[in-house]
C-alpha positions as CSV (number, residue, x, y, z in Angstrom):
1,M,-13.1,-51.6,22.9
2,R,-15.7,-50.0,20.9
3,I,-16.9,-48.1,23.9
4,L,-13.3,-46.7,24.2
5,L,-13.2,-45.7,20.7
6,L,-16.7,-44.5,20.7
7,L,-15.8,-42.2,23.7
8,L,-12.6,-41.0,22.3
9,A,-14.5,-40.1,18.9
10,T,-17.1,-38.1,20.9
11,T,-14.3,-36.0,22.7
12,V,-11.9,-35.4,19.7
13,I,-14.4,-34.5,17.1
14,P,-16.0,-31.0,17.7
15,P,-19.7,-30.4,17.3
16,T,-21.0,-29.4,14.1
17,P,-22.6,-26.2,13.9
18,S,-25.9,-25.7,13.0
19,R,-27.1,-23.4,10.1
20,H,-27.8,-20.5,12.2
21,Q,-24.6,-20.8,14.0
22,S,-22.7,-21.3,10.9
23,E,-24.1,-17.8,9.8
24,R,-23.3,-16.0,12.9
25,I,-19.6,-17.2,12.7
26,V,-19.3,-16.1,9.0
27,H,-20.5,-12.8,10.0
28,L,-18.4,-12.6,13.2
29,E,-15.2,-13.6,11.1
30,D,-16.1,-10.6,8.6
31,S,-16.7,-8.2,11.5
32,L,-13.3,-8.6,13.1
33,L,-9.9,-7.6,11.5
34,A,-7.0,-9.9,11.7
35,P,-4.8,-8.1,14.3
36,C,-1.6,-8.8,12.9
37,C,-1.9,-6.1,10.3
38,Y,-5.6,-4.8,10.7
39,T,-6.1,-4.8,6.7
40,Q,-8.2,-7.8,6.3
41,P,-11.1,-9.5,7.9
42,V,-10.2,-12.8,9.9
43,S,-12.4,-14.7,7.4
44,K,-10.1,-14.0,4.6
45,H,-6.7,-13.6,6.3
46,M,-4.4,-16.4,6.2
47,S,-2.1,-15.6,9.3
48,D,-1.7,-17.9,12.4
49,I,-3.6,-15.7,14.6
50,A,-6.4,-15.1,12.1
51,F,-6.4,-19.2,12.0
52,D,-6.7,-19.2,16.1
53,M,-9.4,-16.5,15.8
54,R,-11.5,-18.1,13.5
55,R,-11.1,-21.5,15.8
56,E,-12.0,-19.3,18.9
57,I,-15.0,-17.8,17.5
58,S,-16.5,-21.1,16.4
59,E,-15.9,-22.5,20.0
60,M,-17.5,-19.3,21.4
61,V,-20.7,-19.4,19.1
62,L,-21.0,-23.3,20.0
63,D,-20.7,-22.5,23.7
64,G,-23.6,-20.2,23.4
65,K,-22.2,-17.1,23.7
66,S,-23.7,-14.0,21.8
67,D,-22.2,-12.0,19.1
68,R,-21.9,-9.0,21.5
69,E,-20.0,-10.7,24.1
70,I,-17.8,-12.5,21.3
71,L,-17.0,-8.8,19.8
72,D,-16.7,-7.2,23.5
73,H,-14.0,-10.0,23.9
74,Y,-12.0,-9.0,21.0
75,K,-12.4,-5.4,21.6
76,A,-11.3,-5.8,25.4
77,L,-8.0,-7.8,23.9
78,Y,-7.3,-5.5,20.8
79,G,-9.3,-2.1,21.2
80,L,-11.9,-0.6,18.7
81,Q,-9.6,-1.1,15.7
82,I,-10.1,-4.8,15.7
83,L,-13.7,-4.1,14.4
84,V,-14.2,-3.9,10.5
85,D,-17.0,-1.6,11.1
86,P,-15.9,0.7,14.3
87,E,-19.0,1.5,16.5
88,G,-20.1,5.0,17.6
89,T,-21.3,8.0,15.9
90,R,-17.7,9.7,15.8
91,H,-16.4,7.1,13.7
92,K,-19.3,7.3,11.4
93,V,-18.9,10.9,11.2
94,M,-14.9,10.4,10.4
95,Y,-16.3,8.0,7.5
96,G,-18.7,10.2,6.1
97,L,-16.8,13.6,6.0
98,P,-14.4,13.2,3.4
99,P,-16.6,12.3,0.5
100,V,-19.0,15.0,1.7
101,S,-16.1,17.5,1.7
102,A,-15.0,16.5,-1.7
103,V,-18.6,16.8,-3.3
104,A,-18.8,20.1,-1.7
105,G,-15.5,21.3,-3.0
106,F,-16.3,20.2,-6.5
107,M,-19.3,21.6,-6.4
108,A,-17.9,24.9,-5.4
109,V,-15.3,24.9,-8.2
110,L,-18.0,24.3,-10.6
111,F,-20.0,27.3,-9.3
112,F,-17.2,29.6,-9.6
113,I,-16.1,28.3,-12.9
114,R,-19.9,28.7,-14.3
115,R,-20.2,32.3,-12.9
116,S,-16.9,33.2,-14.6
117,V,-18.0,31.9,-18.0
118,S,-21.3,33.4,-17.4
119,R,-19.7,36.7,-17.0
120,Q,-17.5,36.6,-20.0
121,R,-20.5,35.5,-22.1
122,H,-22.5,38.7,-20.5
123,D,-20.1,41.1,-20.7
124,G,-18.4,40.1,-23.8
125,P,-14.7,41.1,-24.7
126,S,-13.8,44.7,-23.9
127,D,-13.2,46.5,-27.2
128,V,-13.3,49.9,-25.6
129,G,-9.6,50.8,-25.9
130,T,-8.4,48.0,-28.2
131,S,-8.7,49.6,-31.6
132,A,-6.9,52.8,-30.2
133,I,-3.9,50.9,-28.9
134,Y,-3.8,48.6,-32.1
135,E,-3.4,51.9,-34.3
136,H,-0.8,53.3,-32.1
137,Y,1.2,50.2,-32.2
138,K,0.4,49.6,-36.0
139,G,1.7,52.9,-36.7
140,K,4.6,52.7,-34.7
141,I,5.8,49.4,-36.1
142,Q,5.3,50.6,-39.9
143,S,7.5,53.5,-38.8
144,D,10.1,51.3,-37.6
145,L,9.8,49.2,-40.9
146,R,10.5,52.2,-42.9
147,D,13.5,53.2,-40.6
148,Y,15.1,49.8,-41.7
149,E,14.7,50.3,-45.2
């Protein structure tokens, strides 16, 4: 009877991962997105499929599969969108392009504003024809006021 219980206990209880295997499991769970919505890593998502993936990842690590083999397995099932950090230079450029463009645009706007302000500072306000126009309209206003009296 004891032998039967011991045999049953060893087949039902999964092996405990070592520290290195546990670190690999956590890293892999953080590297894959839950395929139900592609918004959270498998390690944080609470869906059934994320739970199944966590179990499968643990089993594959304990079976001795490499990280590359596990990631390739899920890429084959779900495509590149399953990865939190897509591989390849095209994706890295696409992630880096918007911030670089925003900074370049901001710097261009600052350049044109500073150039405009510095021109106004150096040229000063244009007073060449201002006094003549002022005198013309002042006289016109005074004559119109005299007409109303």
